[in-house]
py3Dmol code that shows the C-alpha trace and the ligand (Angstrom):
import py3Dmol

protein = """\
ATOM      1  CA  MET A   1      33.697 -26.848 -12.559  1.00  0.00           C
ATOM      2  CA  THR A   2      29.988 -26.723 -13.215  1.00  0.00           C
ATOM      3  CA  GLY A   3      27.323 -25.314 -10.935  1.00  0.00           C
ATOM      4  CA  ARG A   4      24.031 -26.771  -9.781  1.00  0.00           C
ATOM      5  CA  SER A   5      20.784 -26.453 -11.651  1.00  0.00           C
ATOM      6  CA  ILE A   6      18.204 -25.190  -9.137  1.00  0.00           C
ATOM      7  CA  ASP A   7      15.252 -27.577  -9.304  1.00  0.00           C
ATOM      8  CA  GLY A   8      12.302 -25.167  -9.289  1.00  0.00           C
ATOM      9  CA  LYS A   9       9.838 -27.990  -9.872  1.00  0.00           C
ATOM     10  CA  ALA A  10      10.948 -29.861  -6.742  1.00  0.00           C
ATOM     11  CA  ILE A  11      11.065 -26.712  -4.603  1.00  0.00           C
ATOM     12  CA  ALA A  12       7.620 -25.686  -5.867  1.00  0.00           C
ATOM     13  CA  ALA A  13       6.290 -29.194  -5.114  1.00  0.00           C
ATOM     14  CA  LYS A  14       7.454 -28.765  -1.508  1.00  0.00           C
ATOM     15  CA  VAL A  15       5.671 -25.367  -1.242  1.00  0.00           C
ATOM     16  CA  ARG A  16       2.523 -26.916  -2.723  1.00  0.00           C
ATOM     17  CA  ALA A  17       2.700 -29.847  -0.293  1.00  0.00           C
ATOM     18  CA  ASP A  18       2.993 -27.349   2.585  1.00  0.00           C
ATOM     19  CA  VAL A  19      -0.033 -25.466   1.225  1.00  0.00           C
ATOM     20  CA  ALA A  20      -2.057 -28.690   0.963  1.00  0.00           C
ATOM     21  CA  ALA A  21      -1.091 -29.661   4.527  1.00  0.00           C
ATOM     22  CA  ALA A  22      -2.066 -26.171   5.717  1.00  0.00           C
ATOM     23  CA  VAL A  23      -5.437 -26.318   3.949  1.00  0.00           C
ATOM     24  CA  LYS A  24      -6.289 -29.559   5.796  1.00  0.00           C
ATOM     25  CA  GLN A  25      -5.845 -27.745   9.115  1.00  0.00           C
ATOM     26  CA  LEU A  26      -8.181 -24.850   8.241  1.00  0.00           C
ATOM     27  CA  PRO A  27     -11.753 -24.651   9.583  1.00  0.00           C
ATOM     28  CA  GLY A  28     -13.054 -23.967   6.039  1.00  0.00           C
ATOM     29  CA  GLN A  29     -12.049 -24.295   2.382  1.00  0.00           C
ATOM     30  CA  PRO A  30     -10.368 -21.277   0.693  1.00  0.00           C
ATOM     31  CA  ALA A  31     -11.538 -20.378  -2.814  1.00  0.00           C
ATOM     32  CA  LEU A  32      -9.490 -18.840  -5.617  1.00  0.00           C
ATOM     33  CA  ALA A  33     -11.213 -17.119  -8.548  1.00  0.00           C
ATOM     34  CA  VAL A  34      -9.286 -16.702 -11.807  1.00  0.00           C
ATOM     35  CA  VAL A  35     -10.696 -14.408 -14.475  1.00  0.00           C
ATOM     36  CA  LEU A  36      -9.579 -14.970 -18.067  1.00  0.00           C
ATOM     37  CA  THR A  37     -10.647 -12.462 -20.701  1.00  0.00           C
ATOM     38  CA  GLY A  38     -10.024 -13.350 -24.340  1.00  0.00           C
ATOM     39  CA  ASP A  39      -8.435 -16.338 -26.044  1.00  0.00           C
ATOM     40  CA  ASP A  40      -4.674 -15.841 -25.672  1.00  0.00           C
ATOM     41  CA  PRO A  41      -3.395 -19.455 -25.904  1.00  0.00           C
ATOM     42  CA  ALA A  42      -0.604 -19.022 -23.298  1.00  0.00           C
ATOM     43  CA  SER A  43      -3.068 -17.464 -20.821  1.00  0.00           C
ATOM     44  CA  GLN A  44      -5.488 -20.366 -21.354  1.00  0.00           C
ATOM     45  CA  VAL A  45      -2.744 -22.833 -20.448  1.00  0.00           C
ATOM     46  CA  TYR A  46      -1.771 -20.811 -17.334  1.00  0.00           C
ATOM     47  CA  VAL A  47      -5.372 -20.527 -16.158  1.00  0.00           C
ATOM     48  CA  ALA A  48      -6.013 -24.257 -16.631  1.00  0.00           C
ATOM     49  CA  SER A  49      -2.874 -25.184 -14.667  1.00  0.00           C
ATOM     50  CA  LYS A  50      -3.722 -22.709 -11.892  1.00  0.00           C
ATOM     51  CA  GLY A  51      -7.199 -24.251 -11.560  1.00  0.00           C
ATOM     52  CA  LYS A  52      -5.796 -27.782 -11.452  1.00  0.00           C
ATOM     53  CA  ALA A  53      -3.174 -26.837  -8.848  1.00  0.00           C
ATOM     54  CA  THR A  54      -5.798 -25.087  -6.706  1.00  0.00           C
ATOM     55  CA  ILE A  55      -7.942 -28.229  -6.595  1.00  0.00           C
ATOM     56  CA  GLU A  56      -4.904 -30.451  -5.952  1.00  0.00           C
ATOM     57  CA  ALA A  57      -4.095 -28.275  -2.926  1.00  0.00           C
ATOM     58  CA  GLY A  58      -7.592 -28.981  -1.552  1.00  0.00           C
ATOM     59  CA  MET A  59      -9.032 -25.539  -2.355  1.00  0.00           C
ATOM     60  CA  ARG A  60     -12.017 -24.471  -4.420  1.00  0.00           C
ATOM     61  CA  SER A  61     -11.260 -23.159  -7.908  1.00  0.00           C
ATOM     62  CA  VAL A  62     -13.614 -20.730  -9.661  1.00  0.00           C
ATOM     63  CA  GLU A  63     -12.794 -20.050 -13.300  1.00  0.00           C
ATOM     64  CA  ILE A  64     -14.488 -17.189 -15.123  1.00  0.00           C
ATOM     65  CA  ARG A  65     -13.864 -17.132 -18.873  1.00  0.00           C
ATOM     66  CA  LEU A  66     -15.014 -14.070 -20.760  1.00  0.00           C
ATOM     67  CA  PRO A  67     -14.893 -13.371 -24.506  1.00  0.00           C
ATOM     68  CA  ALA A  68     -12.243 -11.035 -25.964  1.00  0.00           C
ATOM     69  CA  GLU A  69     -14.911  -8.458 -26.818  1.00  0.00           C
ATOM     70  CA  THR A  70     -15.966  -8.072 -23.150  1.00  0.00           C
ATOM     71  CA  THR A  71     -16.177  -4.363 -22.307  1.00  0.00           C
ATOM     72  CA  GLU A  72     -14.084  -2.801 -19.568  1.00  0.00           C
ATOM     73  CA  ALA A  73     -17.285  -1.978 -17.659  1.00  0.00           C
ATOM     74  CA  ASP A  74     -18.449  -5.614 -17.815  1.00  0.00           C
ATOM     75  CA  LEU A  75     -15.093  -6.944 -16.655  1.00  0.00           C
ATOM     76  CA  ILE A  76     -14.968  -4.426 -13.819  1.00  0.00           C
ATOM     77  CA  ALA A  77     -18.483  -5.482 -12.771  1.00  0.00           C
ATOM     78  CA  ARG A  78     -17.425  -9.162 -12.685  1.00  0.00           C
ATOM     79  CA  VAL A  79     -14.291  -8.463 -10.650  1.00  0.00           C
ATOM     80  CA  ASP A  80     -16.212  -6.157  -8.318  1.00  0.00           C
ATOM     81  CA  ALA A  81     -18.774  -8.933  -7.716  1.00  0.00           C
ATOM     82  CA  LEU A  82     -15.925 -11.314  -6.768  1.00  0.00           C
ATOM     83  CA  SER A  83     -14.504  -8.673  -4.425  1.00  0.00           C
ATOM     84  CA  ARG A  84     -17.885  -8.500  -2.659  1.00  0.00           C
ATOM     85  CA  ASP A  85     -18.497 -12.265  -2.602  1.00  0.00           C
ATOM     86  CA  PRO A  86     -17.789 -13.478   0.959  1.00  0.00           C
ATOM     87  CA  ASP A  87     -17.084 -17.014  -0.292  1.00  0.00           C
ATOM     88  CA  ILE A  88     -14.145 -15.919  -2.513  1.00  0.00           C
ATOM     89  CA  ASP A  89     -10.747 -15.528  -0.817  1.00  0.00           C
ATOM     90  CA  GLY A  90      -8.445 -14.769  -3.742  1.00  0.00           C
ATOM     91  CA  ILE A  91      -8.912 -13.023  -7.085  1.00  0.00           C
ATOM     92  CA  LEU A  92      -6.487 -13.280  -9.973  1.00  0.00           C
ATOM     93  CA  VAL A  93      -7.123 -11.357 -13.180  1.00  0.00           C
ATOM     94  CA  GLN A  94      -5.062 -13.085 -15.834  1.00  0.00           C
ATOM     95  CA  LEU A  95      -2.885 -10.593 -17.732  1.00  0.00           C
ATOM     96  CA  PRO A  96      -2.468  -9.349 -20.384  1.00  0.00           C
ATOM     97  CA  LEU A  97      -6.009  -8.053 -20.957  1.00  0.00           C
ATOM     98  CA  PRO A  98      -7.347  -7.270 -24.433  1.00  0.00           C
ATOM     99  CA  LYS A  99      -6.004  -3.900 -25.666  1.00  0.00           C
ATOM    100  CA  HIS A 100      -9.281  -1.988 -25.191  1.00  0.00           C
ATOM    101  CA  ILE A 101      -9.313  -2.665 -21.426  1.00  0.00           C
ATOM    102  CA  SER A 102      -7.190  -0.729 -18.915  1.00  0.00           C
ATOM    103  CA  GLU A 103      -5.380  -3.164 -16.610  1.00  0.00           C
ATOM    104  CA  ALA A 104      -5.056  -0.449 -13.961  1.00  0.00           C
ATOM    105  CA  ASN A 105      -8.818   0.215 -13.918  1.00  0.00           C
ATOM    106  CA  VAL A 106      -9.574  -3.497 -13.490  1.00  0.00           C
ATOM    107  CA  LEU A 107      -6.923  -4.142 -10.835  1.00  0.00           C
ATOM    108  CA  ALA A 108      -8.284  -1.144  -8.903  1.00  0.00           C
ATOM    109  CA  VAL A 109     -11.523  -2.997  -8.072  1.00  0.00           C
ATOM    110  CA  ILE A 110      -9.820  -6.056  -6.575  1.00  0.00           C
ATOM    111  CA  ASP A 111     -10.347  -6.095  -2.812  1.00  0.00           C
ATOM    112  CA  PRO A 112      -6.754  -5.719  -1.485  1.00  0.00           C
ATOM    113  CA  LEU A 113      -7.479  -8.496   1.033  1.00  0.00           C
ATOM    114  CA  LYS A 114      -8.092 -10.845  -1.943  1.00  0.00           C
ATOM    115  CA  ASP A 115      -5.182  -9.580  -4.071  1.00  0.00           C
ATOM    116  CA  VAL A 116      -3.318 -12.889  -4.314  1.00  0.00           C
ATOM    117  CA  ASP A 117      -1.259 -11.610  -7.268  1.00  0.00           C
ATOM    118  CA  GLY A 118      -0.029  -8.693  -5.129  1.00  0.00           C
ATOM    119  CA  LEU A 119      -0.521  -6.211  -7.973  1.00  0.00           C
ATOM    120  CA  THR A 120      -2.947  -3.646  -6.553  1.00  0.00           C
ATOM    121  CA  GLU A 121      -1.755  -0.231  -5.401  1.00  0.00           C
ATOM    122  CA  ALA A 122      -2.573  -1.210  -1.822  1.00  0.00           C
ATOM    123  CA  SER A 123      -0.348  -4.321  -1.986  1.00  0.00           C
ATOM    124  CA  ALA A 124       2.476  -2.412  -3.711  1.00  0.00           C
ATOM    125  CA  GLY A 125       2.244   0.306  -1.066  1.00  0.00           C
ATOM    126  CA  LYS A 126       2.472  -2.221   1.762  1.00  0.00           C
ATOM    127  CA  LEU A 127       5.544  -3.782   0.150  1.00  0.00           C
ATOM    128  CA  VAL A 128       7.286  -0.394  -0.132  1.00  0.00           C
ATOM    129  CA  LEU A 129       6.343   0.508   3.444  1.00  0.00           C
ATOM    130  CA  GLY A 130       7.453  -2.866   4.794  1.00  0.00           C
ATOM    131  CA  LYS A 131       3.963  -3.620   6.117  1.00  0.00           C
ATOM    132  CA  PRO A 132       2.492  -7.154   6.081  1.00  0.00           C
ATOM    133  CA  GLY A 133       0.511  -7.873   2.935  1.00  0.00           C
ATOM    134  CA  LEU A 134       0.164 -10.131  -0.083  1.00  0.00           C
ATOM    135  CA  ARG A 135       3.379 -10.119  -2.144  1.00  0.00           C
ATOM    136  CA  PRO A 136       3.617 -10.696  -5.929  1.00  0.00           C
ATOM    137  CA  CYS A 137       4.044 -14.401  -6.681  1.00  0.00           C
ATOM    138  CA  THR A 138       6.902 -14.496  -9.208  1.00  0.00           C
ATOM    139  CA  PRO A 139       9.234 -12.247  -7.163  1.00  0.00           C
ATOM    140  CA  VAL A 140       8.494 -14.263  -3.999  1.00  0.00           C
ATOM    141  CA  GLY A 141       9.418 -17.377  -5.993  1.00  0.00           C
ATOM    142  CA  CYS A 142      12.759 -15.759  -6.917  1.00  0.00           C
ATOM    143  CA  VAL A 143      13.581 -15.087  -3.259  1.00  0.00           C
ATOM    144  CA  ILE A 144      12.631 -18.631  -2.203  1.00  0.00           C
ATOM    145  CA  LEU A 145      14.856 -20.106  -4.947  1.00  0.00           C
ATOM    146  CA  ALA A 146      17.789 -17.862  -3.959  1.00  0.00           C
ATOM    147  CA  LYS A 147      17.342 -18.820  -0.289  1.00  0.00           C
ATOM    148  CA  THR A 148      17.509 -22.528  -1.048  1.00  0.00           C
ATOM    149  CA  GLU A 149      21.096 -21.831  -2.130  1.00  0.00           C
ATOM    150  CA  ARG A 150      21.920 -19.105   0.400  1.00  0.00           C
ATOM    151  CA  PRO A 151      19.518 -19.167   3.359  1.00  0.00           C
ATOM    152  CA  ASP A 152      20.811 -15.869   4.798  1.00  0.00           C
ATOM    153  CA  LEU A 153      20.859 -13.119   2.179  1.00  0.00           C
ATOM    154  CA  THR A 154      22.119 -10.454   4.601  1.00  0.00           C
ATOM    155  CA  GLY A 155      24.698  -8.285   2.868  1.00  0.00           C
ATOM    156  CA  ALA A 156      24.483 -10.171  -0.434  1.00  0.00           C
ATOM    157  CA  ASN A 157      24.942  -8.031  -3.541  1.00  0.00           C
ATOM    158  CA  VAL A 158      21.803  -8.629  -5.596  1.00  0.00           C
ATOM    159  CA  VAL A 159      21.460  -7.270  -9.124  1.00  0.00           C
ATOM    160  CA  VAL A 160      17.950  -7.391 -10.611  1.00  0.00           C
ATOM    161  CA  ILE A 161      17.833  -6.765 -14.367  1.00  0.00           C
ATOM    162  CA  GLY A 162      14.365  -5.380 -15.128  1.00  0.00           C
ATOM    163  CA  ARG A 163      12.195  -2.797 -13.361  1.00  0.00           C
ATOM    164  CA  SER A 164       8.691  -3.925 -14.296  1.00  0.00           C
ATOM    165  CA  ILE A 165       5.830  -3.563 -11.839  1.00  0.00           C
ATOM    166  CA  LEU A 166       5.154  -7.296 -12.202  1.00  0.00           C
ATOM    167  CA  VAL A 167       8.652  -8.629 -11.521  1.00  0.00           C
ATOM    168  CA  GLY A 168      11.721  -6.365 -11.343  1.00  0.00           C
ATOM    169  CA  LYS A 169      10.599  -3.696  -8.851  1.00  0.00           C
ATOM    170  CA  PRO A 170       8.895  -6.019  -6.357  1.00  0.00           C
ATOM    171  CA  ALA A 171      11.778  -8.516  -6.617  1.00  0.00           C
ATOM    172  CA  ALA A 172      14.238  -5.736  -5.727  1.00  0.00           C
ATOM    173  CA  LEU A 173      12.129  -4.717  -2.715  1.00  0.00           C
ATOM    174  CA  LEU A 174      11.754  -8.303  -1.516  1.00  0.00           C
ATOM    175  CA  PHE A 175      15.521  -8.862  -1.658  1.00  0.00           C
ATOM    176  CA  LEU A 176      15.963  -5.566   0.213  1.00  0.00           C
ATOM    177  CA  GLU A 177      13.566  -6.917   2.874  1.00  0.00           C
ATOM    178  CA  GLN A 178      16.050  -9.807   3.228  1.00  0.00           C
ATOM    179  CA  ASN A 179      18.810  -7.263   4.012  1.00  0.00           C
ATOM    180  CA  ALA A 180      20.538  -7.685   0.668  1.00  0.00           C
ATOM    181  CA  SER A 181      22.160  -4.692  -1.078  1.00  0.00           C
ATOM    182  CA  VAL A 182      20.161  -4.324  -4.249  1.00  0.00           C
ATOM    183  CA  THR A 183      20.952  -2.777  -7.619  1.00  0.00           C
ATOM    184  CA  ILE A 184      18.171  -2.451 -10.187  1.00  0.00           C
ATOM    185  CA  ALA A 185      19.408  -2.486 -13.791  1.00  0.00           C
ATOM    186  CA  HIS A 186      17.305  -1.709 -16.867  1.00  0.00           C
ATOM    187  CA  SER A 187      17.522  -0.756 -20.528  1.00  0.00           C
ATOM    188  CA  LYS A 188      19.274   2.547 -19.725  1.00  0.00           C
ATOM    189  CA  THR A 189      21.892   1.027 -17.407  1.00  0.00           C
ATOM    190  CA  ARG A 190      25.456   1.738 -18.544  1.00  0.00           C
ATOM    191  CA  ASP A 191      27.884  -1.191 -18.829  1.00  0.00           C
ATOM    192  CA  LEU A 192      25.297  -3.792 -17.814  1.00  0.00           C
ATOM    193  CA  LYS A 193      27.814  -6.634 -18.073  1.00  0.00           C
ATOM    194  CA  MET A 194      30.083  -5.059 -15.437  1.00  0.00           C
ATOM    195  CA  VAL A 195      27.111  -4.290 -13.174  1.00  0.00           C
ATOM    196  CA  CYS A 196      26.063  -7.944 -13.397  1.00  0.00           C
ATOM    197  CA  ARG A 197      29.575  -9.170 -12.651  1.00  0.00           C
ATOM    198  CA  GLY A 198      29.299  -7.502  -9.239  1.00  0.00           C
ATOM    199  CA  ALA A 199      26.334  -9.686  -8.259  1.00  0.00           C
ATOM    200  CA  ASP A 200      26.395 -12.462  -5.683  1.00  0.00           C
ATOM    201  CA  ILE A 201      22.823 -13.078  -6.810  1.00  0.00           C
ATOM    202  CA  LEU A 202      21.787 -12.127 -10.329  1.00  0.00           C
ATOM    203  CA  VAL A 203      18.073 -12.019 -11.179  1.00  0.00           C
ATOM    204  CA  ALA A 204      17.250 -11.677 -14.881  1.00  0.00           C
ATOM    205  CA  ALA A 205      13.703 -10.435 -15.644  1.00  0.00           C
ATOM    206  CA  VAL A 206      14.120  -8.870 -19.054  1.00  0.00           C
ATOM    207  CA  GLY A 207      12.318 -10.852 -21.745  1.00  0.00           C
ATOM    208  CA  ARG A 208      15.352 -11.139 -24.063  1.00  0.00           C
ATOM    209  CA  PRO A 209      16.358 -14.677 -24.994  1.00  0.00           C
ATOM    210  CA  GLU A 210      19.721 -15.742 -23.496  1.00  0.00           C
ATOM    211  CA  MET A 211      20.916 -12.148 -23.082  1.00  0.00           C
ATOM    212  CA  VAL A 212      22.970 -12.897 -19.961  1.00  0.00           C
ATOM    213  CA  ARG A 213      26.126 -14.705 -21.066  1.00  0.00           C
ATOM    214  CA  GLY A 214      28.663 -16.655 -19.026  1.00  0.00           C
ATOM    215  CA  ASP A 215      31.130 -13.745 -18.859  1.00  0.00           C
ATOM    216  CA  TRP A 216      28.450 -11.513 -17.243  1.00  0.00           C
ATOM    217  CA  ILE A 217      28.461 -13.755 -14.177  1.00  0.00           C
ATOM    218  CA  ARG A 218      30.762 -13.611 -11.187  1.00  0.00           C
ATOM    219  CA  PRO A 219      32.294 -17.038 -10.473  1.00  0.00           C
ATOM    220  CA  GLY A 220      30.306 -18.693  -7.682  1.00  0.00           C
ATOM    221  CA  ALA A 221      27.248 -16.432  -8.077  1.00  0.00           C
ATOM    222  CA  ILE A 222      23.621 -17.606  -7.868  1.00  0.00           C
ATOM    223  CA  VAL A 223      21.596 -16.865 -11.009  1.00  0.00           C
ATOM    224  CA  ILE A 224      17.786 -16.714 -11.044  1.00  0.00           C
ATOM    225  CA  ASP A 225      16.331 -16.671 -14.559  1.00  0.00           C
ATOM    226  CA  VAL A 226      12.800 -15.253 -14.693  1.00  0.00           C
ATOM    227  CA  GLY A 227      12.647 -14.875 -18.472  1.00  0.00           C
ATOM    228  CA  THR A 228      10.394 -17.055 -20.583  1.00  0.00           C
ATOM    229  CA  ASN A 229      10.954 -16.408 -24.283  1.00  0.00           C
ATOM    230  CA  ARG A 230       9.576 -18.424 -27.176  1.00  0.00           C
ATOM    231  CA  VAL A 231      12.180 -18.816 -29.927  1.00  0.00           C
ATOM    232  CA  PRO A 232      12.395 -20.828 -33.170  1.00  0.00           C
ATOM    233  CA  ALA A 233      13.706 -24.392 -32.711  1.00  0.00           C
ATOM    234  CA  PRO A 234      14.648 -25.619 -36.208  1.00  0.00           C
ATOM    235  CA  GLU A 235      16.328 -28.671 -34.590  1.00  0.00           C
ATOM    236  CA  LYS A 236      12.809 -29.859 -33.579  1.00  0.00           C
ATOM    237  CA  GLY A 237      11.461 -29.485 -37.107  1.00  0.00           C
ATOM    238  CA  ASP A 238      10.107 -26.810 -39.412  1.00  0.00           C
ATOM    239  CA  GLY A 239       8.151 -24.062 -37.680  1.00  0.00           C
ATOM    240  CA  LYS A 240       8.715 -25.567 -34.194  1.00  0.00           C
ATOM    241  CA  THR A 241       9.506 -23.356 -31.210  1.00  0.00           C
ATOM    242  CA  LYS A 242      10.904 -23.767 -27.701  1.00  0.00           C
ATOM    243  CA  LEU A 243      11.089 -21.744 -24.483  1.00  0.00           C
ATOM    244  CA  VAL A 244      14.379 -20.256 -23.299  1.00  0.00           C
ATOM    245  CA  GLY A 245      15.227 -17.921 -20.462  1.00  0.00           C
ATOM    246  CA  ASP A 246      16.993 -14.567 -20.321  1.00  0.00           C
ATOM    247  CA  VAL A 247      20.176 -16.407 -19.298  1.00  0.00           C
ATOM    248  CA  HIS A 248      22.384 -18.538 -21.548  1.00  0.00           C
ATOM    249  CA  PHE A 249      22.063 -21.574 -19.290  1.00  0.00           C
ATOM    250  CA  ALA A 250      24.880 -23.695 -20.755  1.00  0.00           C
ATOM    251  CA  GLU A 251      27.408 -20.863 -20.310  1.00  0.00           C
ATOM    252  CA  ALA A 252      26.042 -19.704 -16.944  1.00  0.00           C
ATOM    253  CA  ILE A 253      26.243 -23.125 -15.326  1.00  0.00           C
ATOM    254  CA  GLN A 254      29.996 -23.251 -16.134  1.00  0.00           C
ATOM    255  CA  VAL A 255      30.628 -20.135 -14.019  1.00  0.00           C
ATOM    256  CA  ALA A 256      27.882 -19.838 -11.395  1.00  0.00           C
ATOM    257  CA  ALA A 257      27.467 -21.851  -8.193  1.00  0.00           C
ATOM    258  CA  ALA A 258      23.822 -22.391  -9.117  1.00  0.00           C
ATOM    259  CA  VAL A 259      21.443 -21.392 -11.899  1.00  0.00           C
ATOM    260  CA  SER A 260      17.657 -21.672 -12.005  1.00  0.00           C
ATOM    261  CA  PRO A 261      16.775 -22.953 -15.474  1.00  0.00           C
ATOM    262  CA  SER A 262      13.937 -21.619 -17.588  1.00  0.00           C
ATOM    263  CA  PRO A 263      11.649 -23.439 -18.014  1.00  0.00           C
ATOM    264  CA  GLY A 264      11.688 -25.423 -14.761  1.00  0.00           C
ATOM    265  CA  GLY A 265      12.859 -22.738 -12.326  1.00  0.00           C
ATOM    266  CA  VAL A 266      10.839 -19.655 -11.457  1.00  0.00           C
ATOM    267  CA  GLY A 267       7.736 -20.682 -13.462  1.00  0.00           C
ATOM    268  CA  PRO A 268       6.579 -23.517 -11.161  1.00  0.00           C
ATOM    269  CA  MET A 269       7.273 -21.277  -8.142  1.00  0.00           C
ATOM    270  CA  THR A 270       4.811 -18.665  -9.391  1.00  0.00           C
ATOM    271  CA  ILE A 271       1.838 -21.034  -9.146  1.00  0.00           C
ATOM    272  CA  ALA A 272       3.024 -22.464  -5.825  1.00  0.00           C
ATOM    273  CA  CYS A 273       3.269 -18.934  -4.370  1.00  0.00           C
ATOM    274  CA  LEU A 274      -0.192 -18.100  -5.731  1.00  0.00           C
ATOM    275  CA  LEU A 275      -1.646 -21.053  -3.784  1.00  0.00           C
ATOM    276  CA  ARG A 276       0.280 -19.972  -0.701  1.00  0.00           C
ATOM    277  CA  ASN A 277      -1.082 -16.435  -1.032  1.00  0.00           C
ATOM    278  CA  THR A 278      -4.635 -17.791  -1.326  1.00  0.00           C
ATOM    279  CA  VAL A 279      -4.312 -19.551   2.036  1.00  0.00           C
ATOM    280  CA  LEU A 280      -2.720 -16.466   3.614  1.00  0.00           C
ATOM    281  CA  ALA A 281      -5.507 -14.268   2.179  1.00  0.00           C
ATOM    282  CA  ALA A 282      -8.208 -16.620   3.507  1.00  0.00           C
ATOM    283  CA  CYS A 283      -6.632 -16.669   6.970  1.00  0.00           C
ATOM    284  CA  ALA A 284      -6.260 -12.877   7.142  1.00  0.00           C
ATOM    285  CA  ARG A 285      -9.790 -12.181   5.889  1.00  0.00           C
ATOM    286  CA  ARG A 286     -11.592 -14.851   7.901  1.00  0.00           C
ATOM    287  CA  GLY A 287      -9.570 -14.455  11.094  1.00  0.00           C
ATOM    288  CA  TRP A 288      -8.089 -17.969  10.959  1.00  0.00           C
ATOM    289  CA  ALA A 289      -4.653 -18.703  12.424  1.00  0.00           C
ATOM    290  CA  VAL A 290      -2.078 -19.384   9.692  1.00  0.00           C
ATOM    291  CA  PRO A 291      -1.380 -23.147   9.939  1.00  0.00           C
ATOM    292  CA  GLU A 292       2.122 -24.176  10.974  1.00  0.00           C
ATOM    293  CA  PRO A 293       3.459 -25.327   7.544  1.00  0.00           C
ATOM    294  CA  LEU A 294       3.017 -21.760   6.195  1.00  0.00           C
ATOM    295  CA  ALA A 295       3.462 -19.714   9.357  1.00  0.00           C
ATOM    296  CA  ALA A 296       7.277 -19.722   9.197  1.00  0.00           C
ATOM    297  CA  GLY A 297       7.719 -18.367   5.657  1.00  0.00           C
TER     298      GLY A 297
END
"""
ligand_1 = """\
48
NAP
P 8.717 -6.204 -19.035
O 7.567 -5.543 -18.367
O 8.837 -6.175 -20.508
O 10.047 -5.563 -18.398
C 11.302 -5.858 -18.916
C 12.356 -5.075 -18.180
O 13.610 -5.401 -18.776
C 12.175 -3.556 -18.294
O 12.384 -2.945 -17.041
C 13.261 -3.145 -19.298
O 13.873 -1.900 -19.031
C 14.310 -4.216 -19.083
N 15.099 -4.406 -20.306
C 14.657 -4.593 -21.570
N 15.694 -4.710 -22.419
C 16.802 -4.574 -21.677
C 18.180 -4.585 -21.980
N 18.634 -4.764 -23.219
N 19.048 -4.405 -20.976
C 18.622 -4.226 -19.695
N 17.327 -4.209 -19.351
C 16.430 -4.386 -20.322
O 8.806 -7.739 -18.630
P 8.355 -8.508 -17.262
O 6.892 -8.606 -17.192
O 9.111 -7.961 -16.113
O 8.908 -9.967 -17.607
C 10.290 -10.220 -17.807
C 10.473 -11.646 -18.274
O 10.005 -12.525 -17.249
C 9.660 -12.020 -19.525
O 10.416 -12.945 -20.289
C 8.437 -12.691 -18.958
O 7.865 -13.621 -19.860
C 9.025 -13.400 -17.778
N 8.063 -13.685 -16.704
C 8.054 -14.947 -16.195
C 7.196 -15.266 -15.169
C 7.218 -16.651 -14.596
O 6.341 -17.028 -13.866
N 8.224 -17.431 -14.887
C 6.323 -14.311 -14.649
C 6.370 -13.031 -15.162
C 7.261 -12.713 -16.194
P 13.102 -0.479 -19.193
O 12.212 -0.397 -17.983
O 14.207 0.505 -19.184
O 12.349 -0.569 -20.482
"""
view = py3Dmol.view(width=600, height=400)
view.addModel(protein, "pdb")
view.setStyle({"model": 0}, {"cartoon": {"style": "trace"}})
view.addModel(ligand_1, "xyz")
view.setStyle({"model": 1}, {"stick": {}})
view.zoomTo()
view.show()
């Protein structure tokens, strides 16, 4: 028996269509500002696709590209100006930043009401306290993917491998919010394979290519692969590379009920959830009612 491959692209397209429909109902046009510092090639691709998706959803996209040698003070001044700009609804500082700049110091000047990445201390605090707020995009994408397979997560045993601030911790809290029983595993976890085999829903956010093998997965489980790892692909030619997830997809799909592939699973959801957060941020800040397509989720 083989499981289903969860079509993250199609599910993300539906979220984006809902966002676009919501934007049409708003009394004004939300604006998302993305700040890219330096010339990391992967970040350049992400920023370009975020800008394109923002415009496709009917919103205004503001891209600020700064050289790698930008000082921390200069970057903070730029982000602070966006926080004060009444015409900007969402601010995303593309990570990672160049080594000489403290990410924490920069994130600290993002107005929490514009924190569409959900990474400020204020947003993290609201998540822990169960208060309404902007949630981190990738973890929200994981929950949406899991719920397409199992709409009610009450009582589900969820194992999240990874405890990063960006993915693992917020993902665990979001699944807890859904009334799942959550275990967080990490590099110090003993007998990781057995811990994973207890999962109804297994979320891998590790950054280790194909670490999760078929025999780590409980038959019938749902597997969400967050990992994006670039590895050599000699089959494509000398020096070529490809992206793989943290899960060995071919083995996992033989055992699981459903597996989100990487690429093509969580990745597209991250951008879709960013657009969704931008609309939610605009509504909260400007006192607009959240339009019906987004109000439910
Ligand atoms: P990270 O900050 O490096 O965190 C990795 C986590 O994995 C840490 O908590 C670490 O444990 C744990 N870990 C490392 N080796 C392990 C092992 N052998 N066994 C068990 N746990 C282990 O990474 P991240 O930012 O969370 O990202 C994780 C992956 O998701 C990466 O591949 C990244 O590229 C990908 N990602 C994808 C998206 C997307 O949109 N698709 C977005 C963000 C991230 P310790 O805490 O004990 O060190």
